[in-house]
Backbone bond lengths (Angstrom), bond angles and torsions (degrees), N, CA, C in turn:
res aa  C-N    CA-C-N  psi(-1)  N-CA   C-N-CA  omega(-1)  CA-C   N-CA-C  phi
1 M - - - 1.450 - - 1.527 107.66 -
2 S 1.308 116.83 138.28 1.459 119.90 -176.60 1.524 111.13 -70.45
3 S 1.315 114.76 156.41 1.462 120.80 -178.47 1.521 111.41 -62.92
4 L 1.322 116.73 -38.48 1.460 120.05 -179.09 1.521 111.29 -62.75
5 V 1.311 117.23 -43.58 1.468 120.99 179.32 1.521 109.92 -64.32
6 R 1.321 117.50 -41.86 1.465 120.65 179.44 1.524 111.36 -64.63
7 I 1.327 117.71 -39.71 1.463 120.77 178.50 1.527 110.22 -66.71
8 L 1.325 117.23 -42.29 1.469 119.85 177.52 1.524 111.37 -63.29
9 L 1.327 117.01 -39.57 1.464 119.81 175.60 1.524 110.76 -62.49
10 A 1.327 117.02 -41.95 1.464 120.53 -179.47 1.524 111.39 -64.07
11 I 1.321 117.31 -31.27 1.463 120.37 -179.58 1.526 111.13 -79.40
12 F 1.329 117.24 -45.44 1.463 120.23 -173.21 1.528 114.38 -95.06
13 L 1.327 118.07 -31.50 1.469 122.81 -179.74 1.529 109.42 -138.20
14 P 1.333 117.64 71.69 1.465 120.25 -174.26 1.530 114.92 -54.26
15 P 1.344 120.62 -43.12 1.468 117.91 -179.93 1.532 113.27 -62.27
16 I 1.331 117.44 -34.36 1.464 120.03 178.79 1.528 110.16 -67.51
17 A 1.328 117.17 -38.82 1.465 120.55 177.79 1.525 110.86 -62.92
18 V 1.331 117.08 -40.62 1.465 120.59 178.39 1.522 110.02 -68.86
19 L 1.309 117.44 -38.64 1.465 121.16 178.12 1.528 111.06 -61.43
20 V 1.320 116.89 -43.56 1.465 121.18 179.37 1.527 110.53 -67.14
21 T 1.329 117.17 -38.65 1.465 121.37 -176.44 1.519 112.27 -77.15
22 N 1.341 117.91 -45.79 1.468 121.24 -171.07 1.518 114.48 -116.48
23 G 1.311 119.31 -11.84 1.454 120.96 -175.04 1.524 110.57 80.71
24 I 1.325 115.11 -176.41 1.463 119.91 -179.77 1.519 108.40 -78.98
25 G 1.311 115.59 128.17 1.454 121.10 -179.42 1.513 109.93 179.95
26 L 1.312 115.53 -162.01 1.459 121.56 -177.22 1.527 111.74 -61.58
27 Q 1.332 117.36 -42.36 1.464 120.14 -178.79 1.532 111.41 -64.49
28 F 1.320 116.99 -36.32 1.464 121.17 177.87 1.528 110.49 -65.17
29 L 1.325 116.59 -47.38 1.468 120.30 179.34 1.523 111.15 -64.31
30 L 1.331 116.57 -40.77 1.464 120.55 177.56 1.524 110.23 -61.81
31 N 1.311 117.24 -40.29 1.454 119.98 -179.54 1.521 111.76 -67.15
32 I 1.315 117.92 -35.74 1.468 120.05 176.08 1.522 110.04 -61.90
33 V 1.322 116.87 -45.32 1.469 120.73 178.79 1.526 110.25 -62.46
34 L 1.324 117.11 -45.29 1.465 120.45 -179.89 1.527 111.70 -64.55
35 T 1.311 117.35 -37.13 1.463 120.62 178.99 1.525 110.72 -67.53
36 L 1.308 117.18 -35.80 1.466 120.14 177.37 1.526 112.03 -68.65
37 M 1.322 116.87 -17.00 1.465 121.95 177.02 1.530 108.73 -91.57
38 F 1.318 117.46 64.33 1.464 126.08 173.87 1.523 114.94 74.18
39 G 1.329 119.85 10.10 1.458 121.58 170.26 1.516 117.04 84.51
40 L 1.313 118.25 -47.85 1.466 120.77 -175.31 1.527 113.26 -61.07
41 P 1.335 119.94 -43.91 1.474 118.31 177.49 1.527 113.01 -59.87
42 G 1.317 117.70 -37.02 1.460 120.93 177.76 1.516 111.92 -67.01
43 M 1.320 116.42 -37.84 1.456 120.75 178.28 1.528 110.75 -65.53
44 I 1.319 116.76 -44.75 1.468 121.12 178.74 1.522 110.16 -62.58
45 H 1.317 116.91 -43.68 1.468 121.51 179.88 1.528 110.71 -62.18
46 A 1.317 118.35 -43.95 1.467 121.70 -179.84 1.524 111.06 -64.13
47 L 1.323 116.91 -44.17 1.464 119.90 178.68 1.524 110.97 -64.35
48 W 1.317 117.20 -39.30 1.464 121.04 178.33 1.529 111.10 -63.85
49 L 1.323 117.10 -44.16 1.463 120.09 179.74 1.525 112.03 -63.15
50 M 1.315 116.99 -36.38 1.460 119.27 -179.01 1.521 112.24 -73.92
51 N 1.315 118.27 -24.89 1.462 121.16 -174.13 1.521 114.50 -107.79
52 R 1.312 118.49 5.53 1.468 119.37 179.80 1.521 110.05 -77.16
53 D 1.306 116.26 156.42 1.465 121.66 -174.54 1.515 113.45 -86.04
54 R 1.308 117.83 -32.41 1.463 119.95 -175.86 1.523 109.52 -128.80
55 P 1.327 117.45 151.86 1.470 120.12 179.88 1.526 111.87 -71.31
56 L 1.315 115.38 152.59 1.459 120.41 175.16 1.516 109.47 -76.10
57 L 1.316 116.70 159.21 1.466 120.74 -179.01 1.491 111.95 -69.26
């Protein structure tokens, strides 16, 4: 998936961007909770997950 599409997903549908990047797991559930908290925290979390250098444990 192109970077532009992933960034647009992270801005408009953060949980979907995390799902595409990491699959269903703790980060996906965390992003849903963060997105329900006014949207911006979920967007920041999704962008951070897509741009980090190493995978989380």
